[in-house]
C-alpha positions in Angstrom: 76.1 95.1 84.3 77.3 92.1 82.3 74.9 89.7 80.6 75.8 86.2 80.1 75.7 84.5 76.7 73.1 81.9 78.1 70.9 84.7 79.1 71.1 86.4 75.6 70.4 83.0 74.0 67.4 82.5 76.2 66.1 86.0 75.3 66.6 85.4 71.6 64.9 82.0 71.8 61.9 83.6 73.8 61.5 86.3 71.1 61.7 83.8 68.2 59.5 81.3 70.1 62.2 78.7 69.8 62.2 75.6 71.9 65.5 74.0 70.9 68.7 75.0 72.5 72.1 74.0 71.2 75.1 74.1 73.3 78.6 74.0 71.8 80.7 71.2 73.4 84.5 71.0 73.3 85.7 68.4 70.7 87.3 65.6 72.4 91.0 65.1 71.3 91.8 61.8 69.8 92.8 59.1 72.2 96.4 58.9 71.0 99.4 58.0 73.0 103.1 57.3 72.4 105.1 54.3 73.6 108.9 54.7 73.7 110.5 51.8 71.9 114.2 52.7 71.9 116.3 55.7 72.8 120.0 56.2 71.9 122.1 59.4 71.9 121.2 59.8 68.2 117.8 58.5 67.7 114.5 57.8 69.3 111.8 55.3 68.2 108.3 55.3 69.3 104.9 53.8 68.5 101.9 56.1 68.3 99.0 54.1 69.5 96.0 55.2 67.4 93.4 52.5 68.2 92.8 50.6 71.3 91.1 47.3 71.6 87.4 47.4 70.8 85.7 44.2 71.8 82.3 45.3 70.4 83.9 45.5 66.9 85.7 42.1 67.5 89.0 43.9 67.6 91.2 42.8 70.6 94.3 44.6 69.2 96.2 47.8 69.5 96.9 49.7 66.2 100.0 51.7 66.0 102.4 53.4 63.6 106.1 53.5 64.3 108.3 56.5 63.9 112.1 57.0 64.2 113.7 60.5 64.5 117.2 61.7 64.8 117.3 63.5 68.2 119.1 66.6 66.9 117.1 67.1 63.7 114.0 69.4 63.4 110.6 68.0 64.1 109.7 67.7 60.4 112.5 65.4 59.7 111.5 61.8 60.6 111.2 58.4 59.2 108.0 56.3 59.5 109.3 52.8 60.0 105.8 51.3 59.8 102.4 52.8 58.8 100.3 50.3 60.6 101.2 47.5 62.9 98.6 45.4 64.8 99.8 44.5 68.2 98.6 42.4 71.2 98.5 44.0 74.6 101.4 41.7 75.6 103.6 42.8 72.8 102.8 46.3 73.4 103.8 46.0 77.0 107.0 44.1 76.1 107.9 46.8 73.6 107.5 49.7 76.1 110.7 51.2 77.3 110.4 52.8 80.7 112.3 55.9 79.7 111.3 59.4 78.7 112.0 61.0 75.3 110.6 63.8 73.3 108.2 62.6 70.7 106.0 64.3 68.2 102.5 63.7 66.7 102.5 63.6 62.9 99.4 63.5 60.5 97.9 60.1 60.6 96.4 59.9 57.0 98.7 57.0 56.0 97.7 55.2 59.2 94.0 55.6 58.7 94.3 54.3 55.0 96.3 51.3 56.2 93.9 50.7 59.1 90.8 50.8 56.8 92.5 48.3 54.4 93.2 46.0 57.4 89.6 46.3 58.6 88.3 45.4 55.1 90.1 42.0 55.2 88.2 38.9 56.4 88.7 38.1 60.1 91.1 35.2 59.3 93.4 37.3 57.2 93.4 40.1 59.9 95.0 37.5 62.3 98.0 36.7 60.1 100.1 39.9 60.6 99.5 40.4 64.3 102.6 41.3 66.2 103.0 39.0 69.2 106.7 39.6 70.2 107.8 43.2 70.3 107.0 46.0 67.9 110.6 46.6 66.8 111.0 42.9 66.1 107.8 42.9 64.0 108.9 46.0 62.1 112.4 44.5 61.4 110.8 41.1 60.2 108.6 43.0 58.0 111.5 44.9 56.5 113.3 41.7 55.9 110.6 40.1 53.9 110.2 43.1 51.5 112.1 42.8 48.1 
């Protein structure tokens, strides 16, 4: 005869006169998705969507990081084109390439740091760098303004 873990927990709680039960729940994976931006025989570029619009927090934007990887290179060899890009829903849709490509998920510590810095800015400053065209155009424009 096999005794279920719930039955054992109930027996122990009864013996100890405990009235509180704890149940382990599966941890929900982060709500992360990838949007293919460009595919060529040599490279693939994609945006990892880390944050979706949150109207309760007065944040109507998507927050992404942009990755480029040579297709023949190992997964750990990649280039981060942008750590944090704030994108409108229209710009995200215009950026989306309807092709499939192999992508990877990388640690998002740099994204989280940049996102927190963006959230710490006043609302008017947050609006300044919002991408409204396509993600690659915004990344290229940001690269051209750096010294």
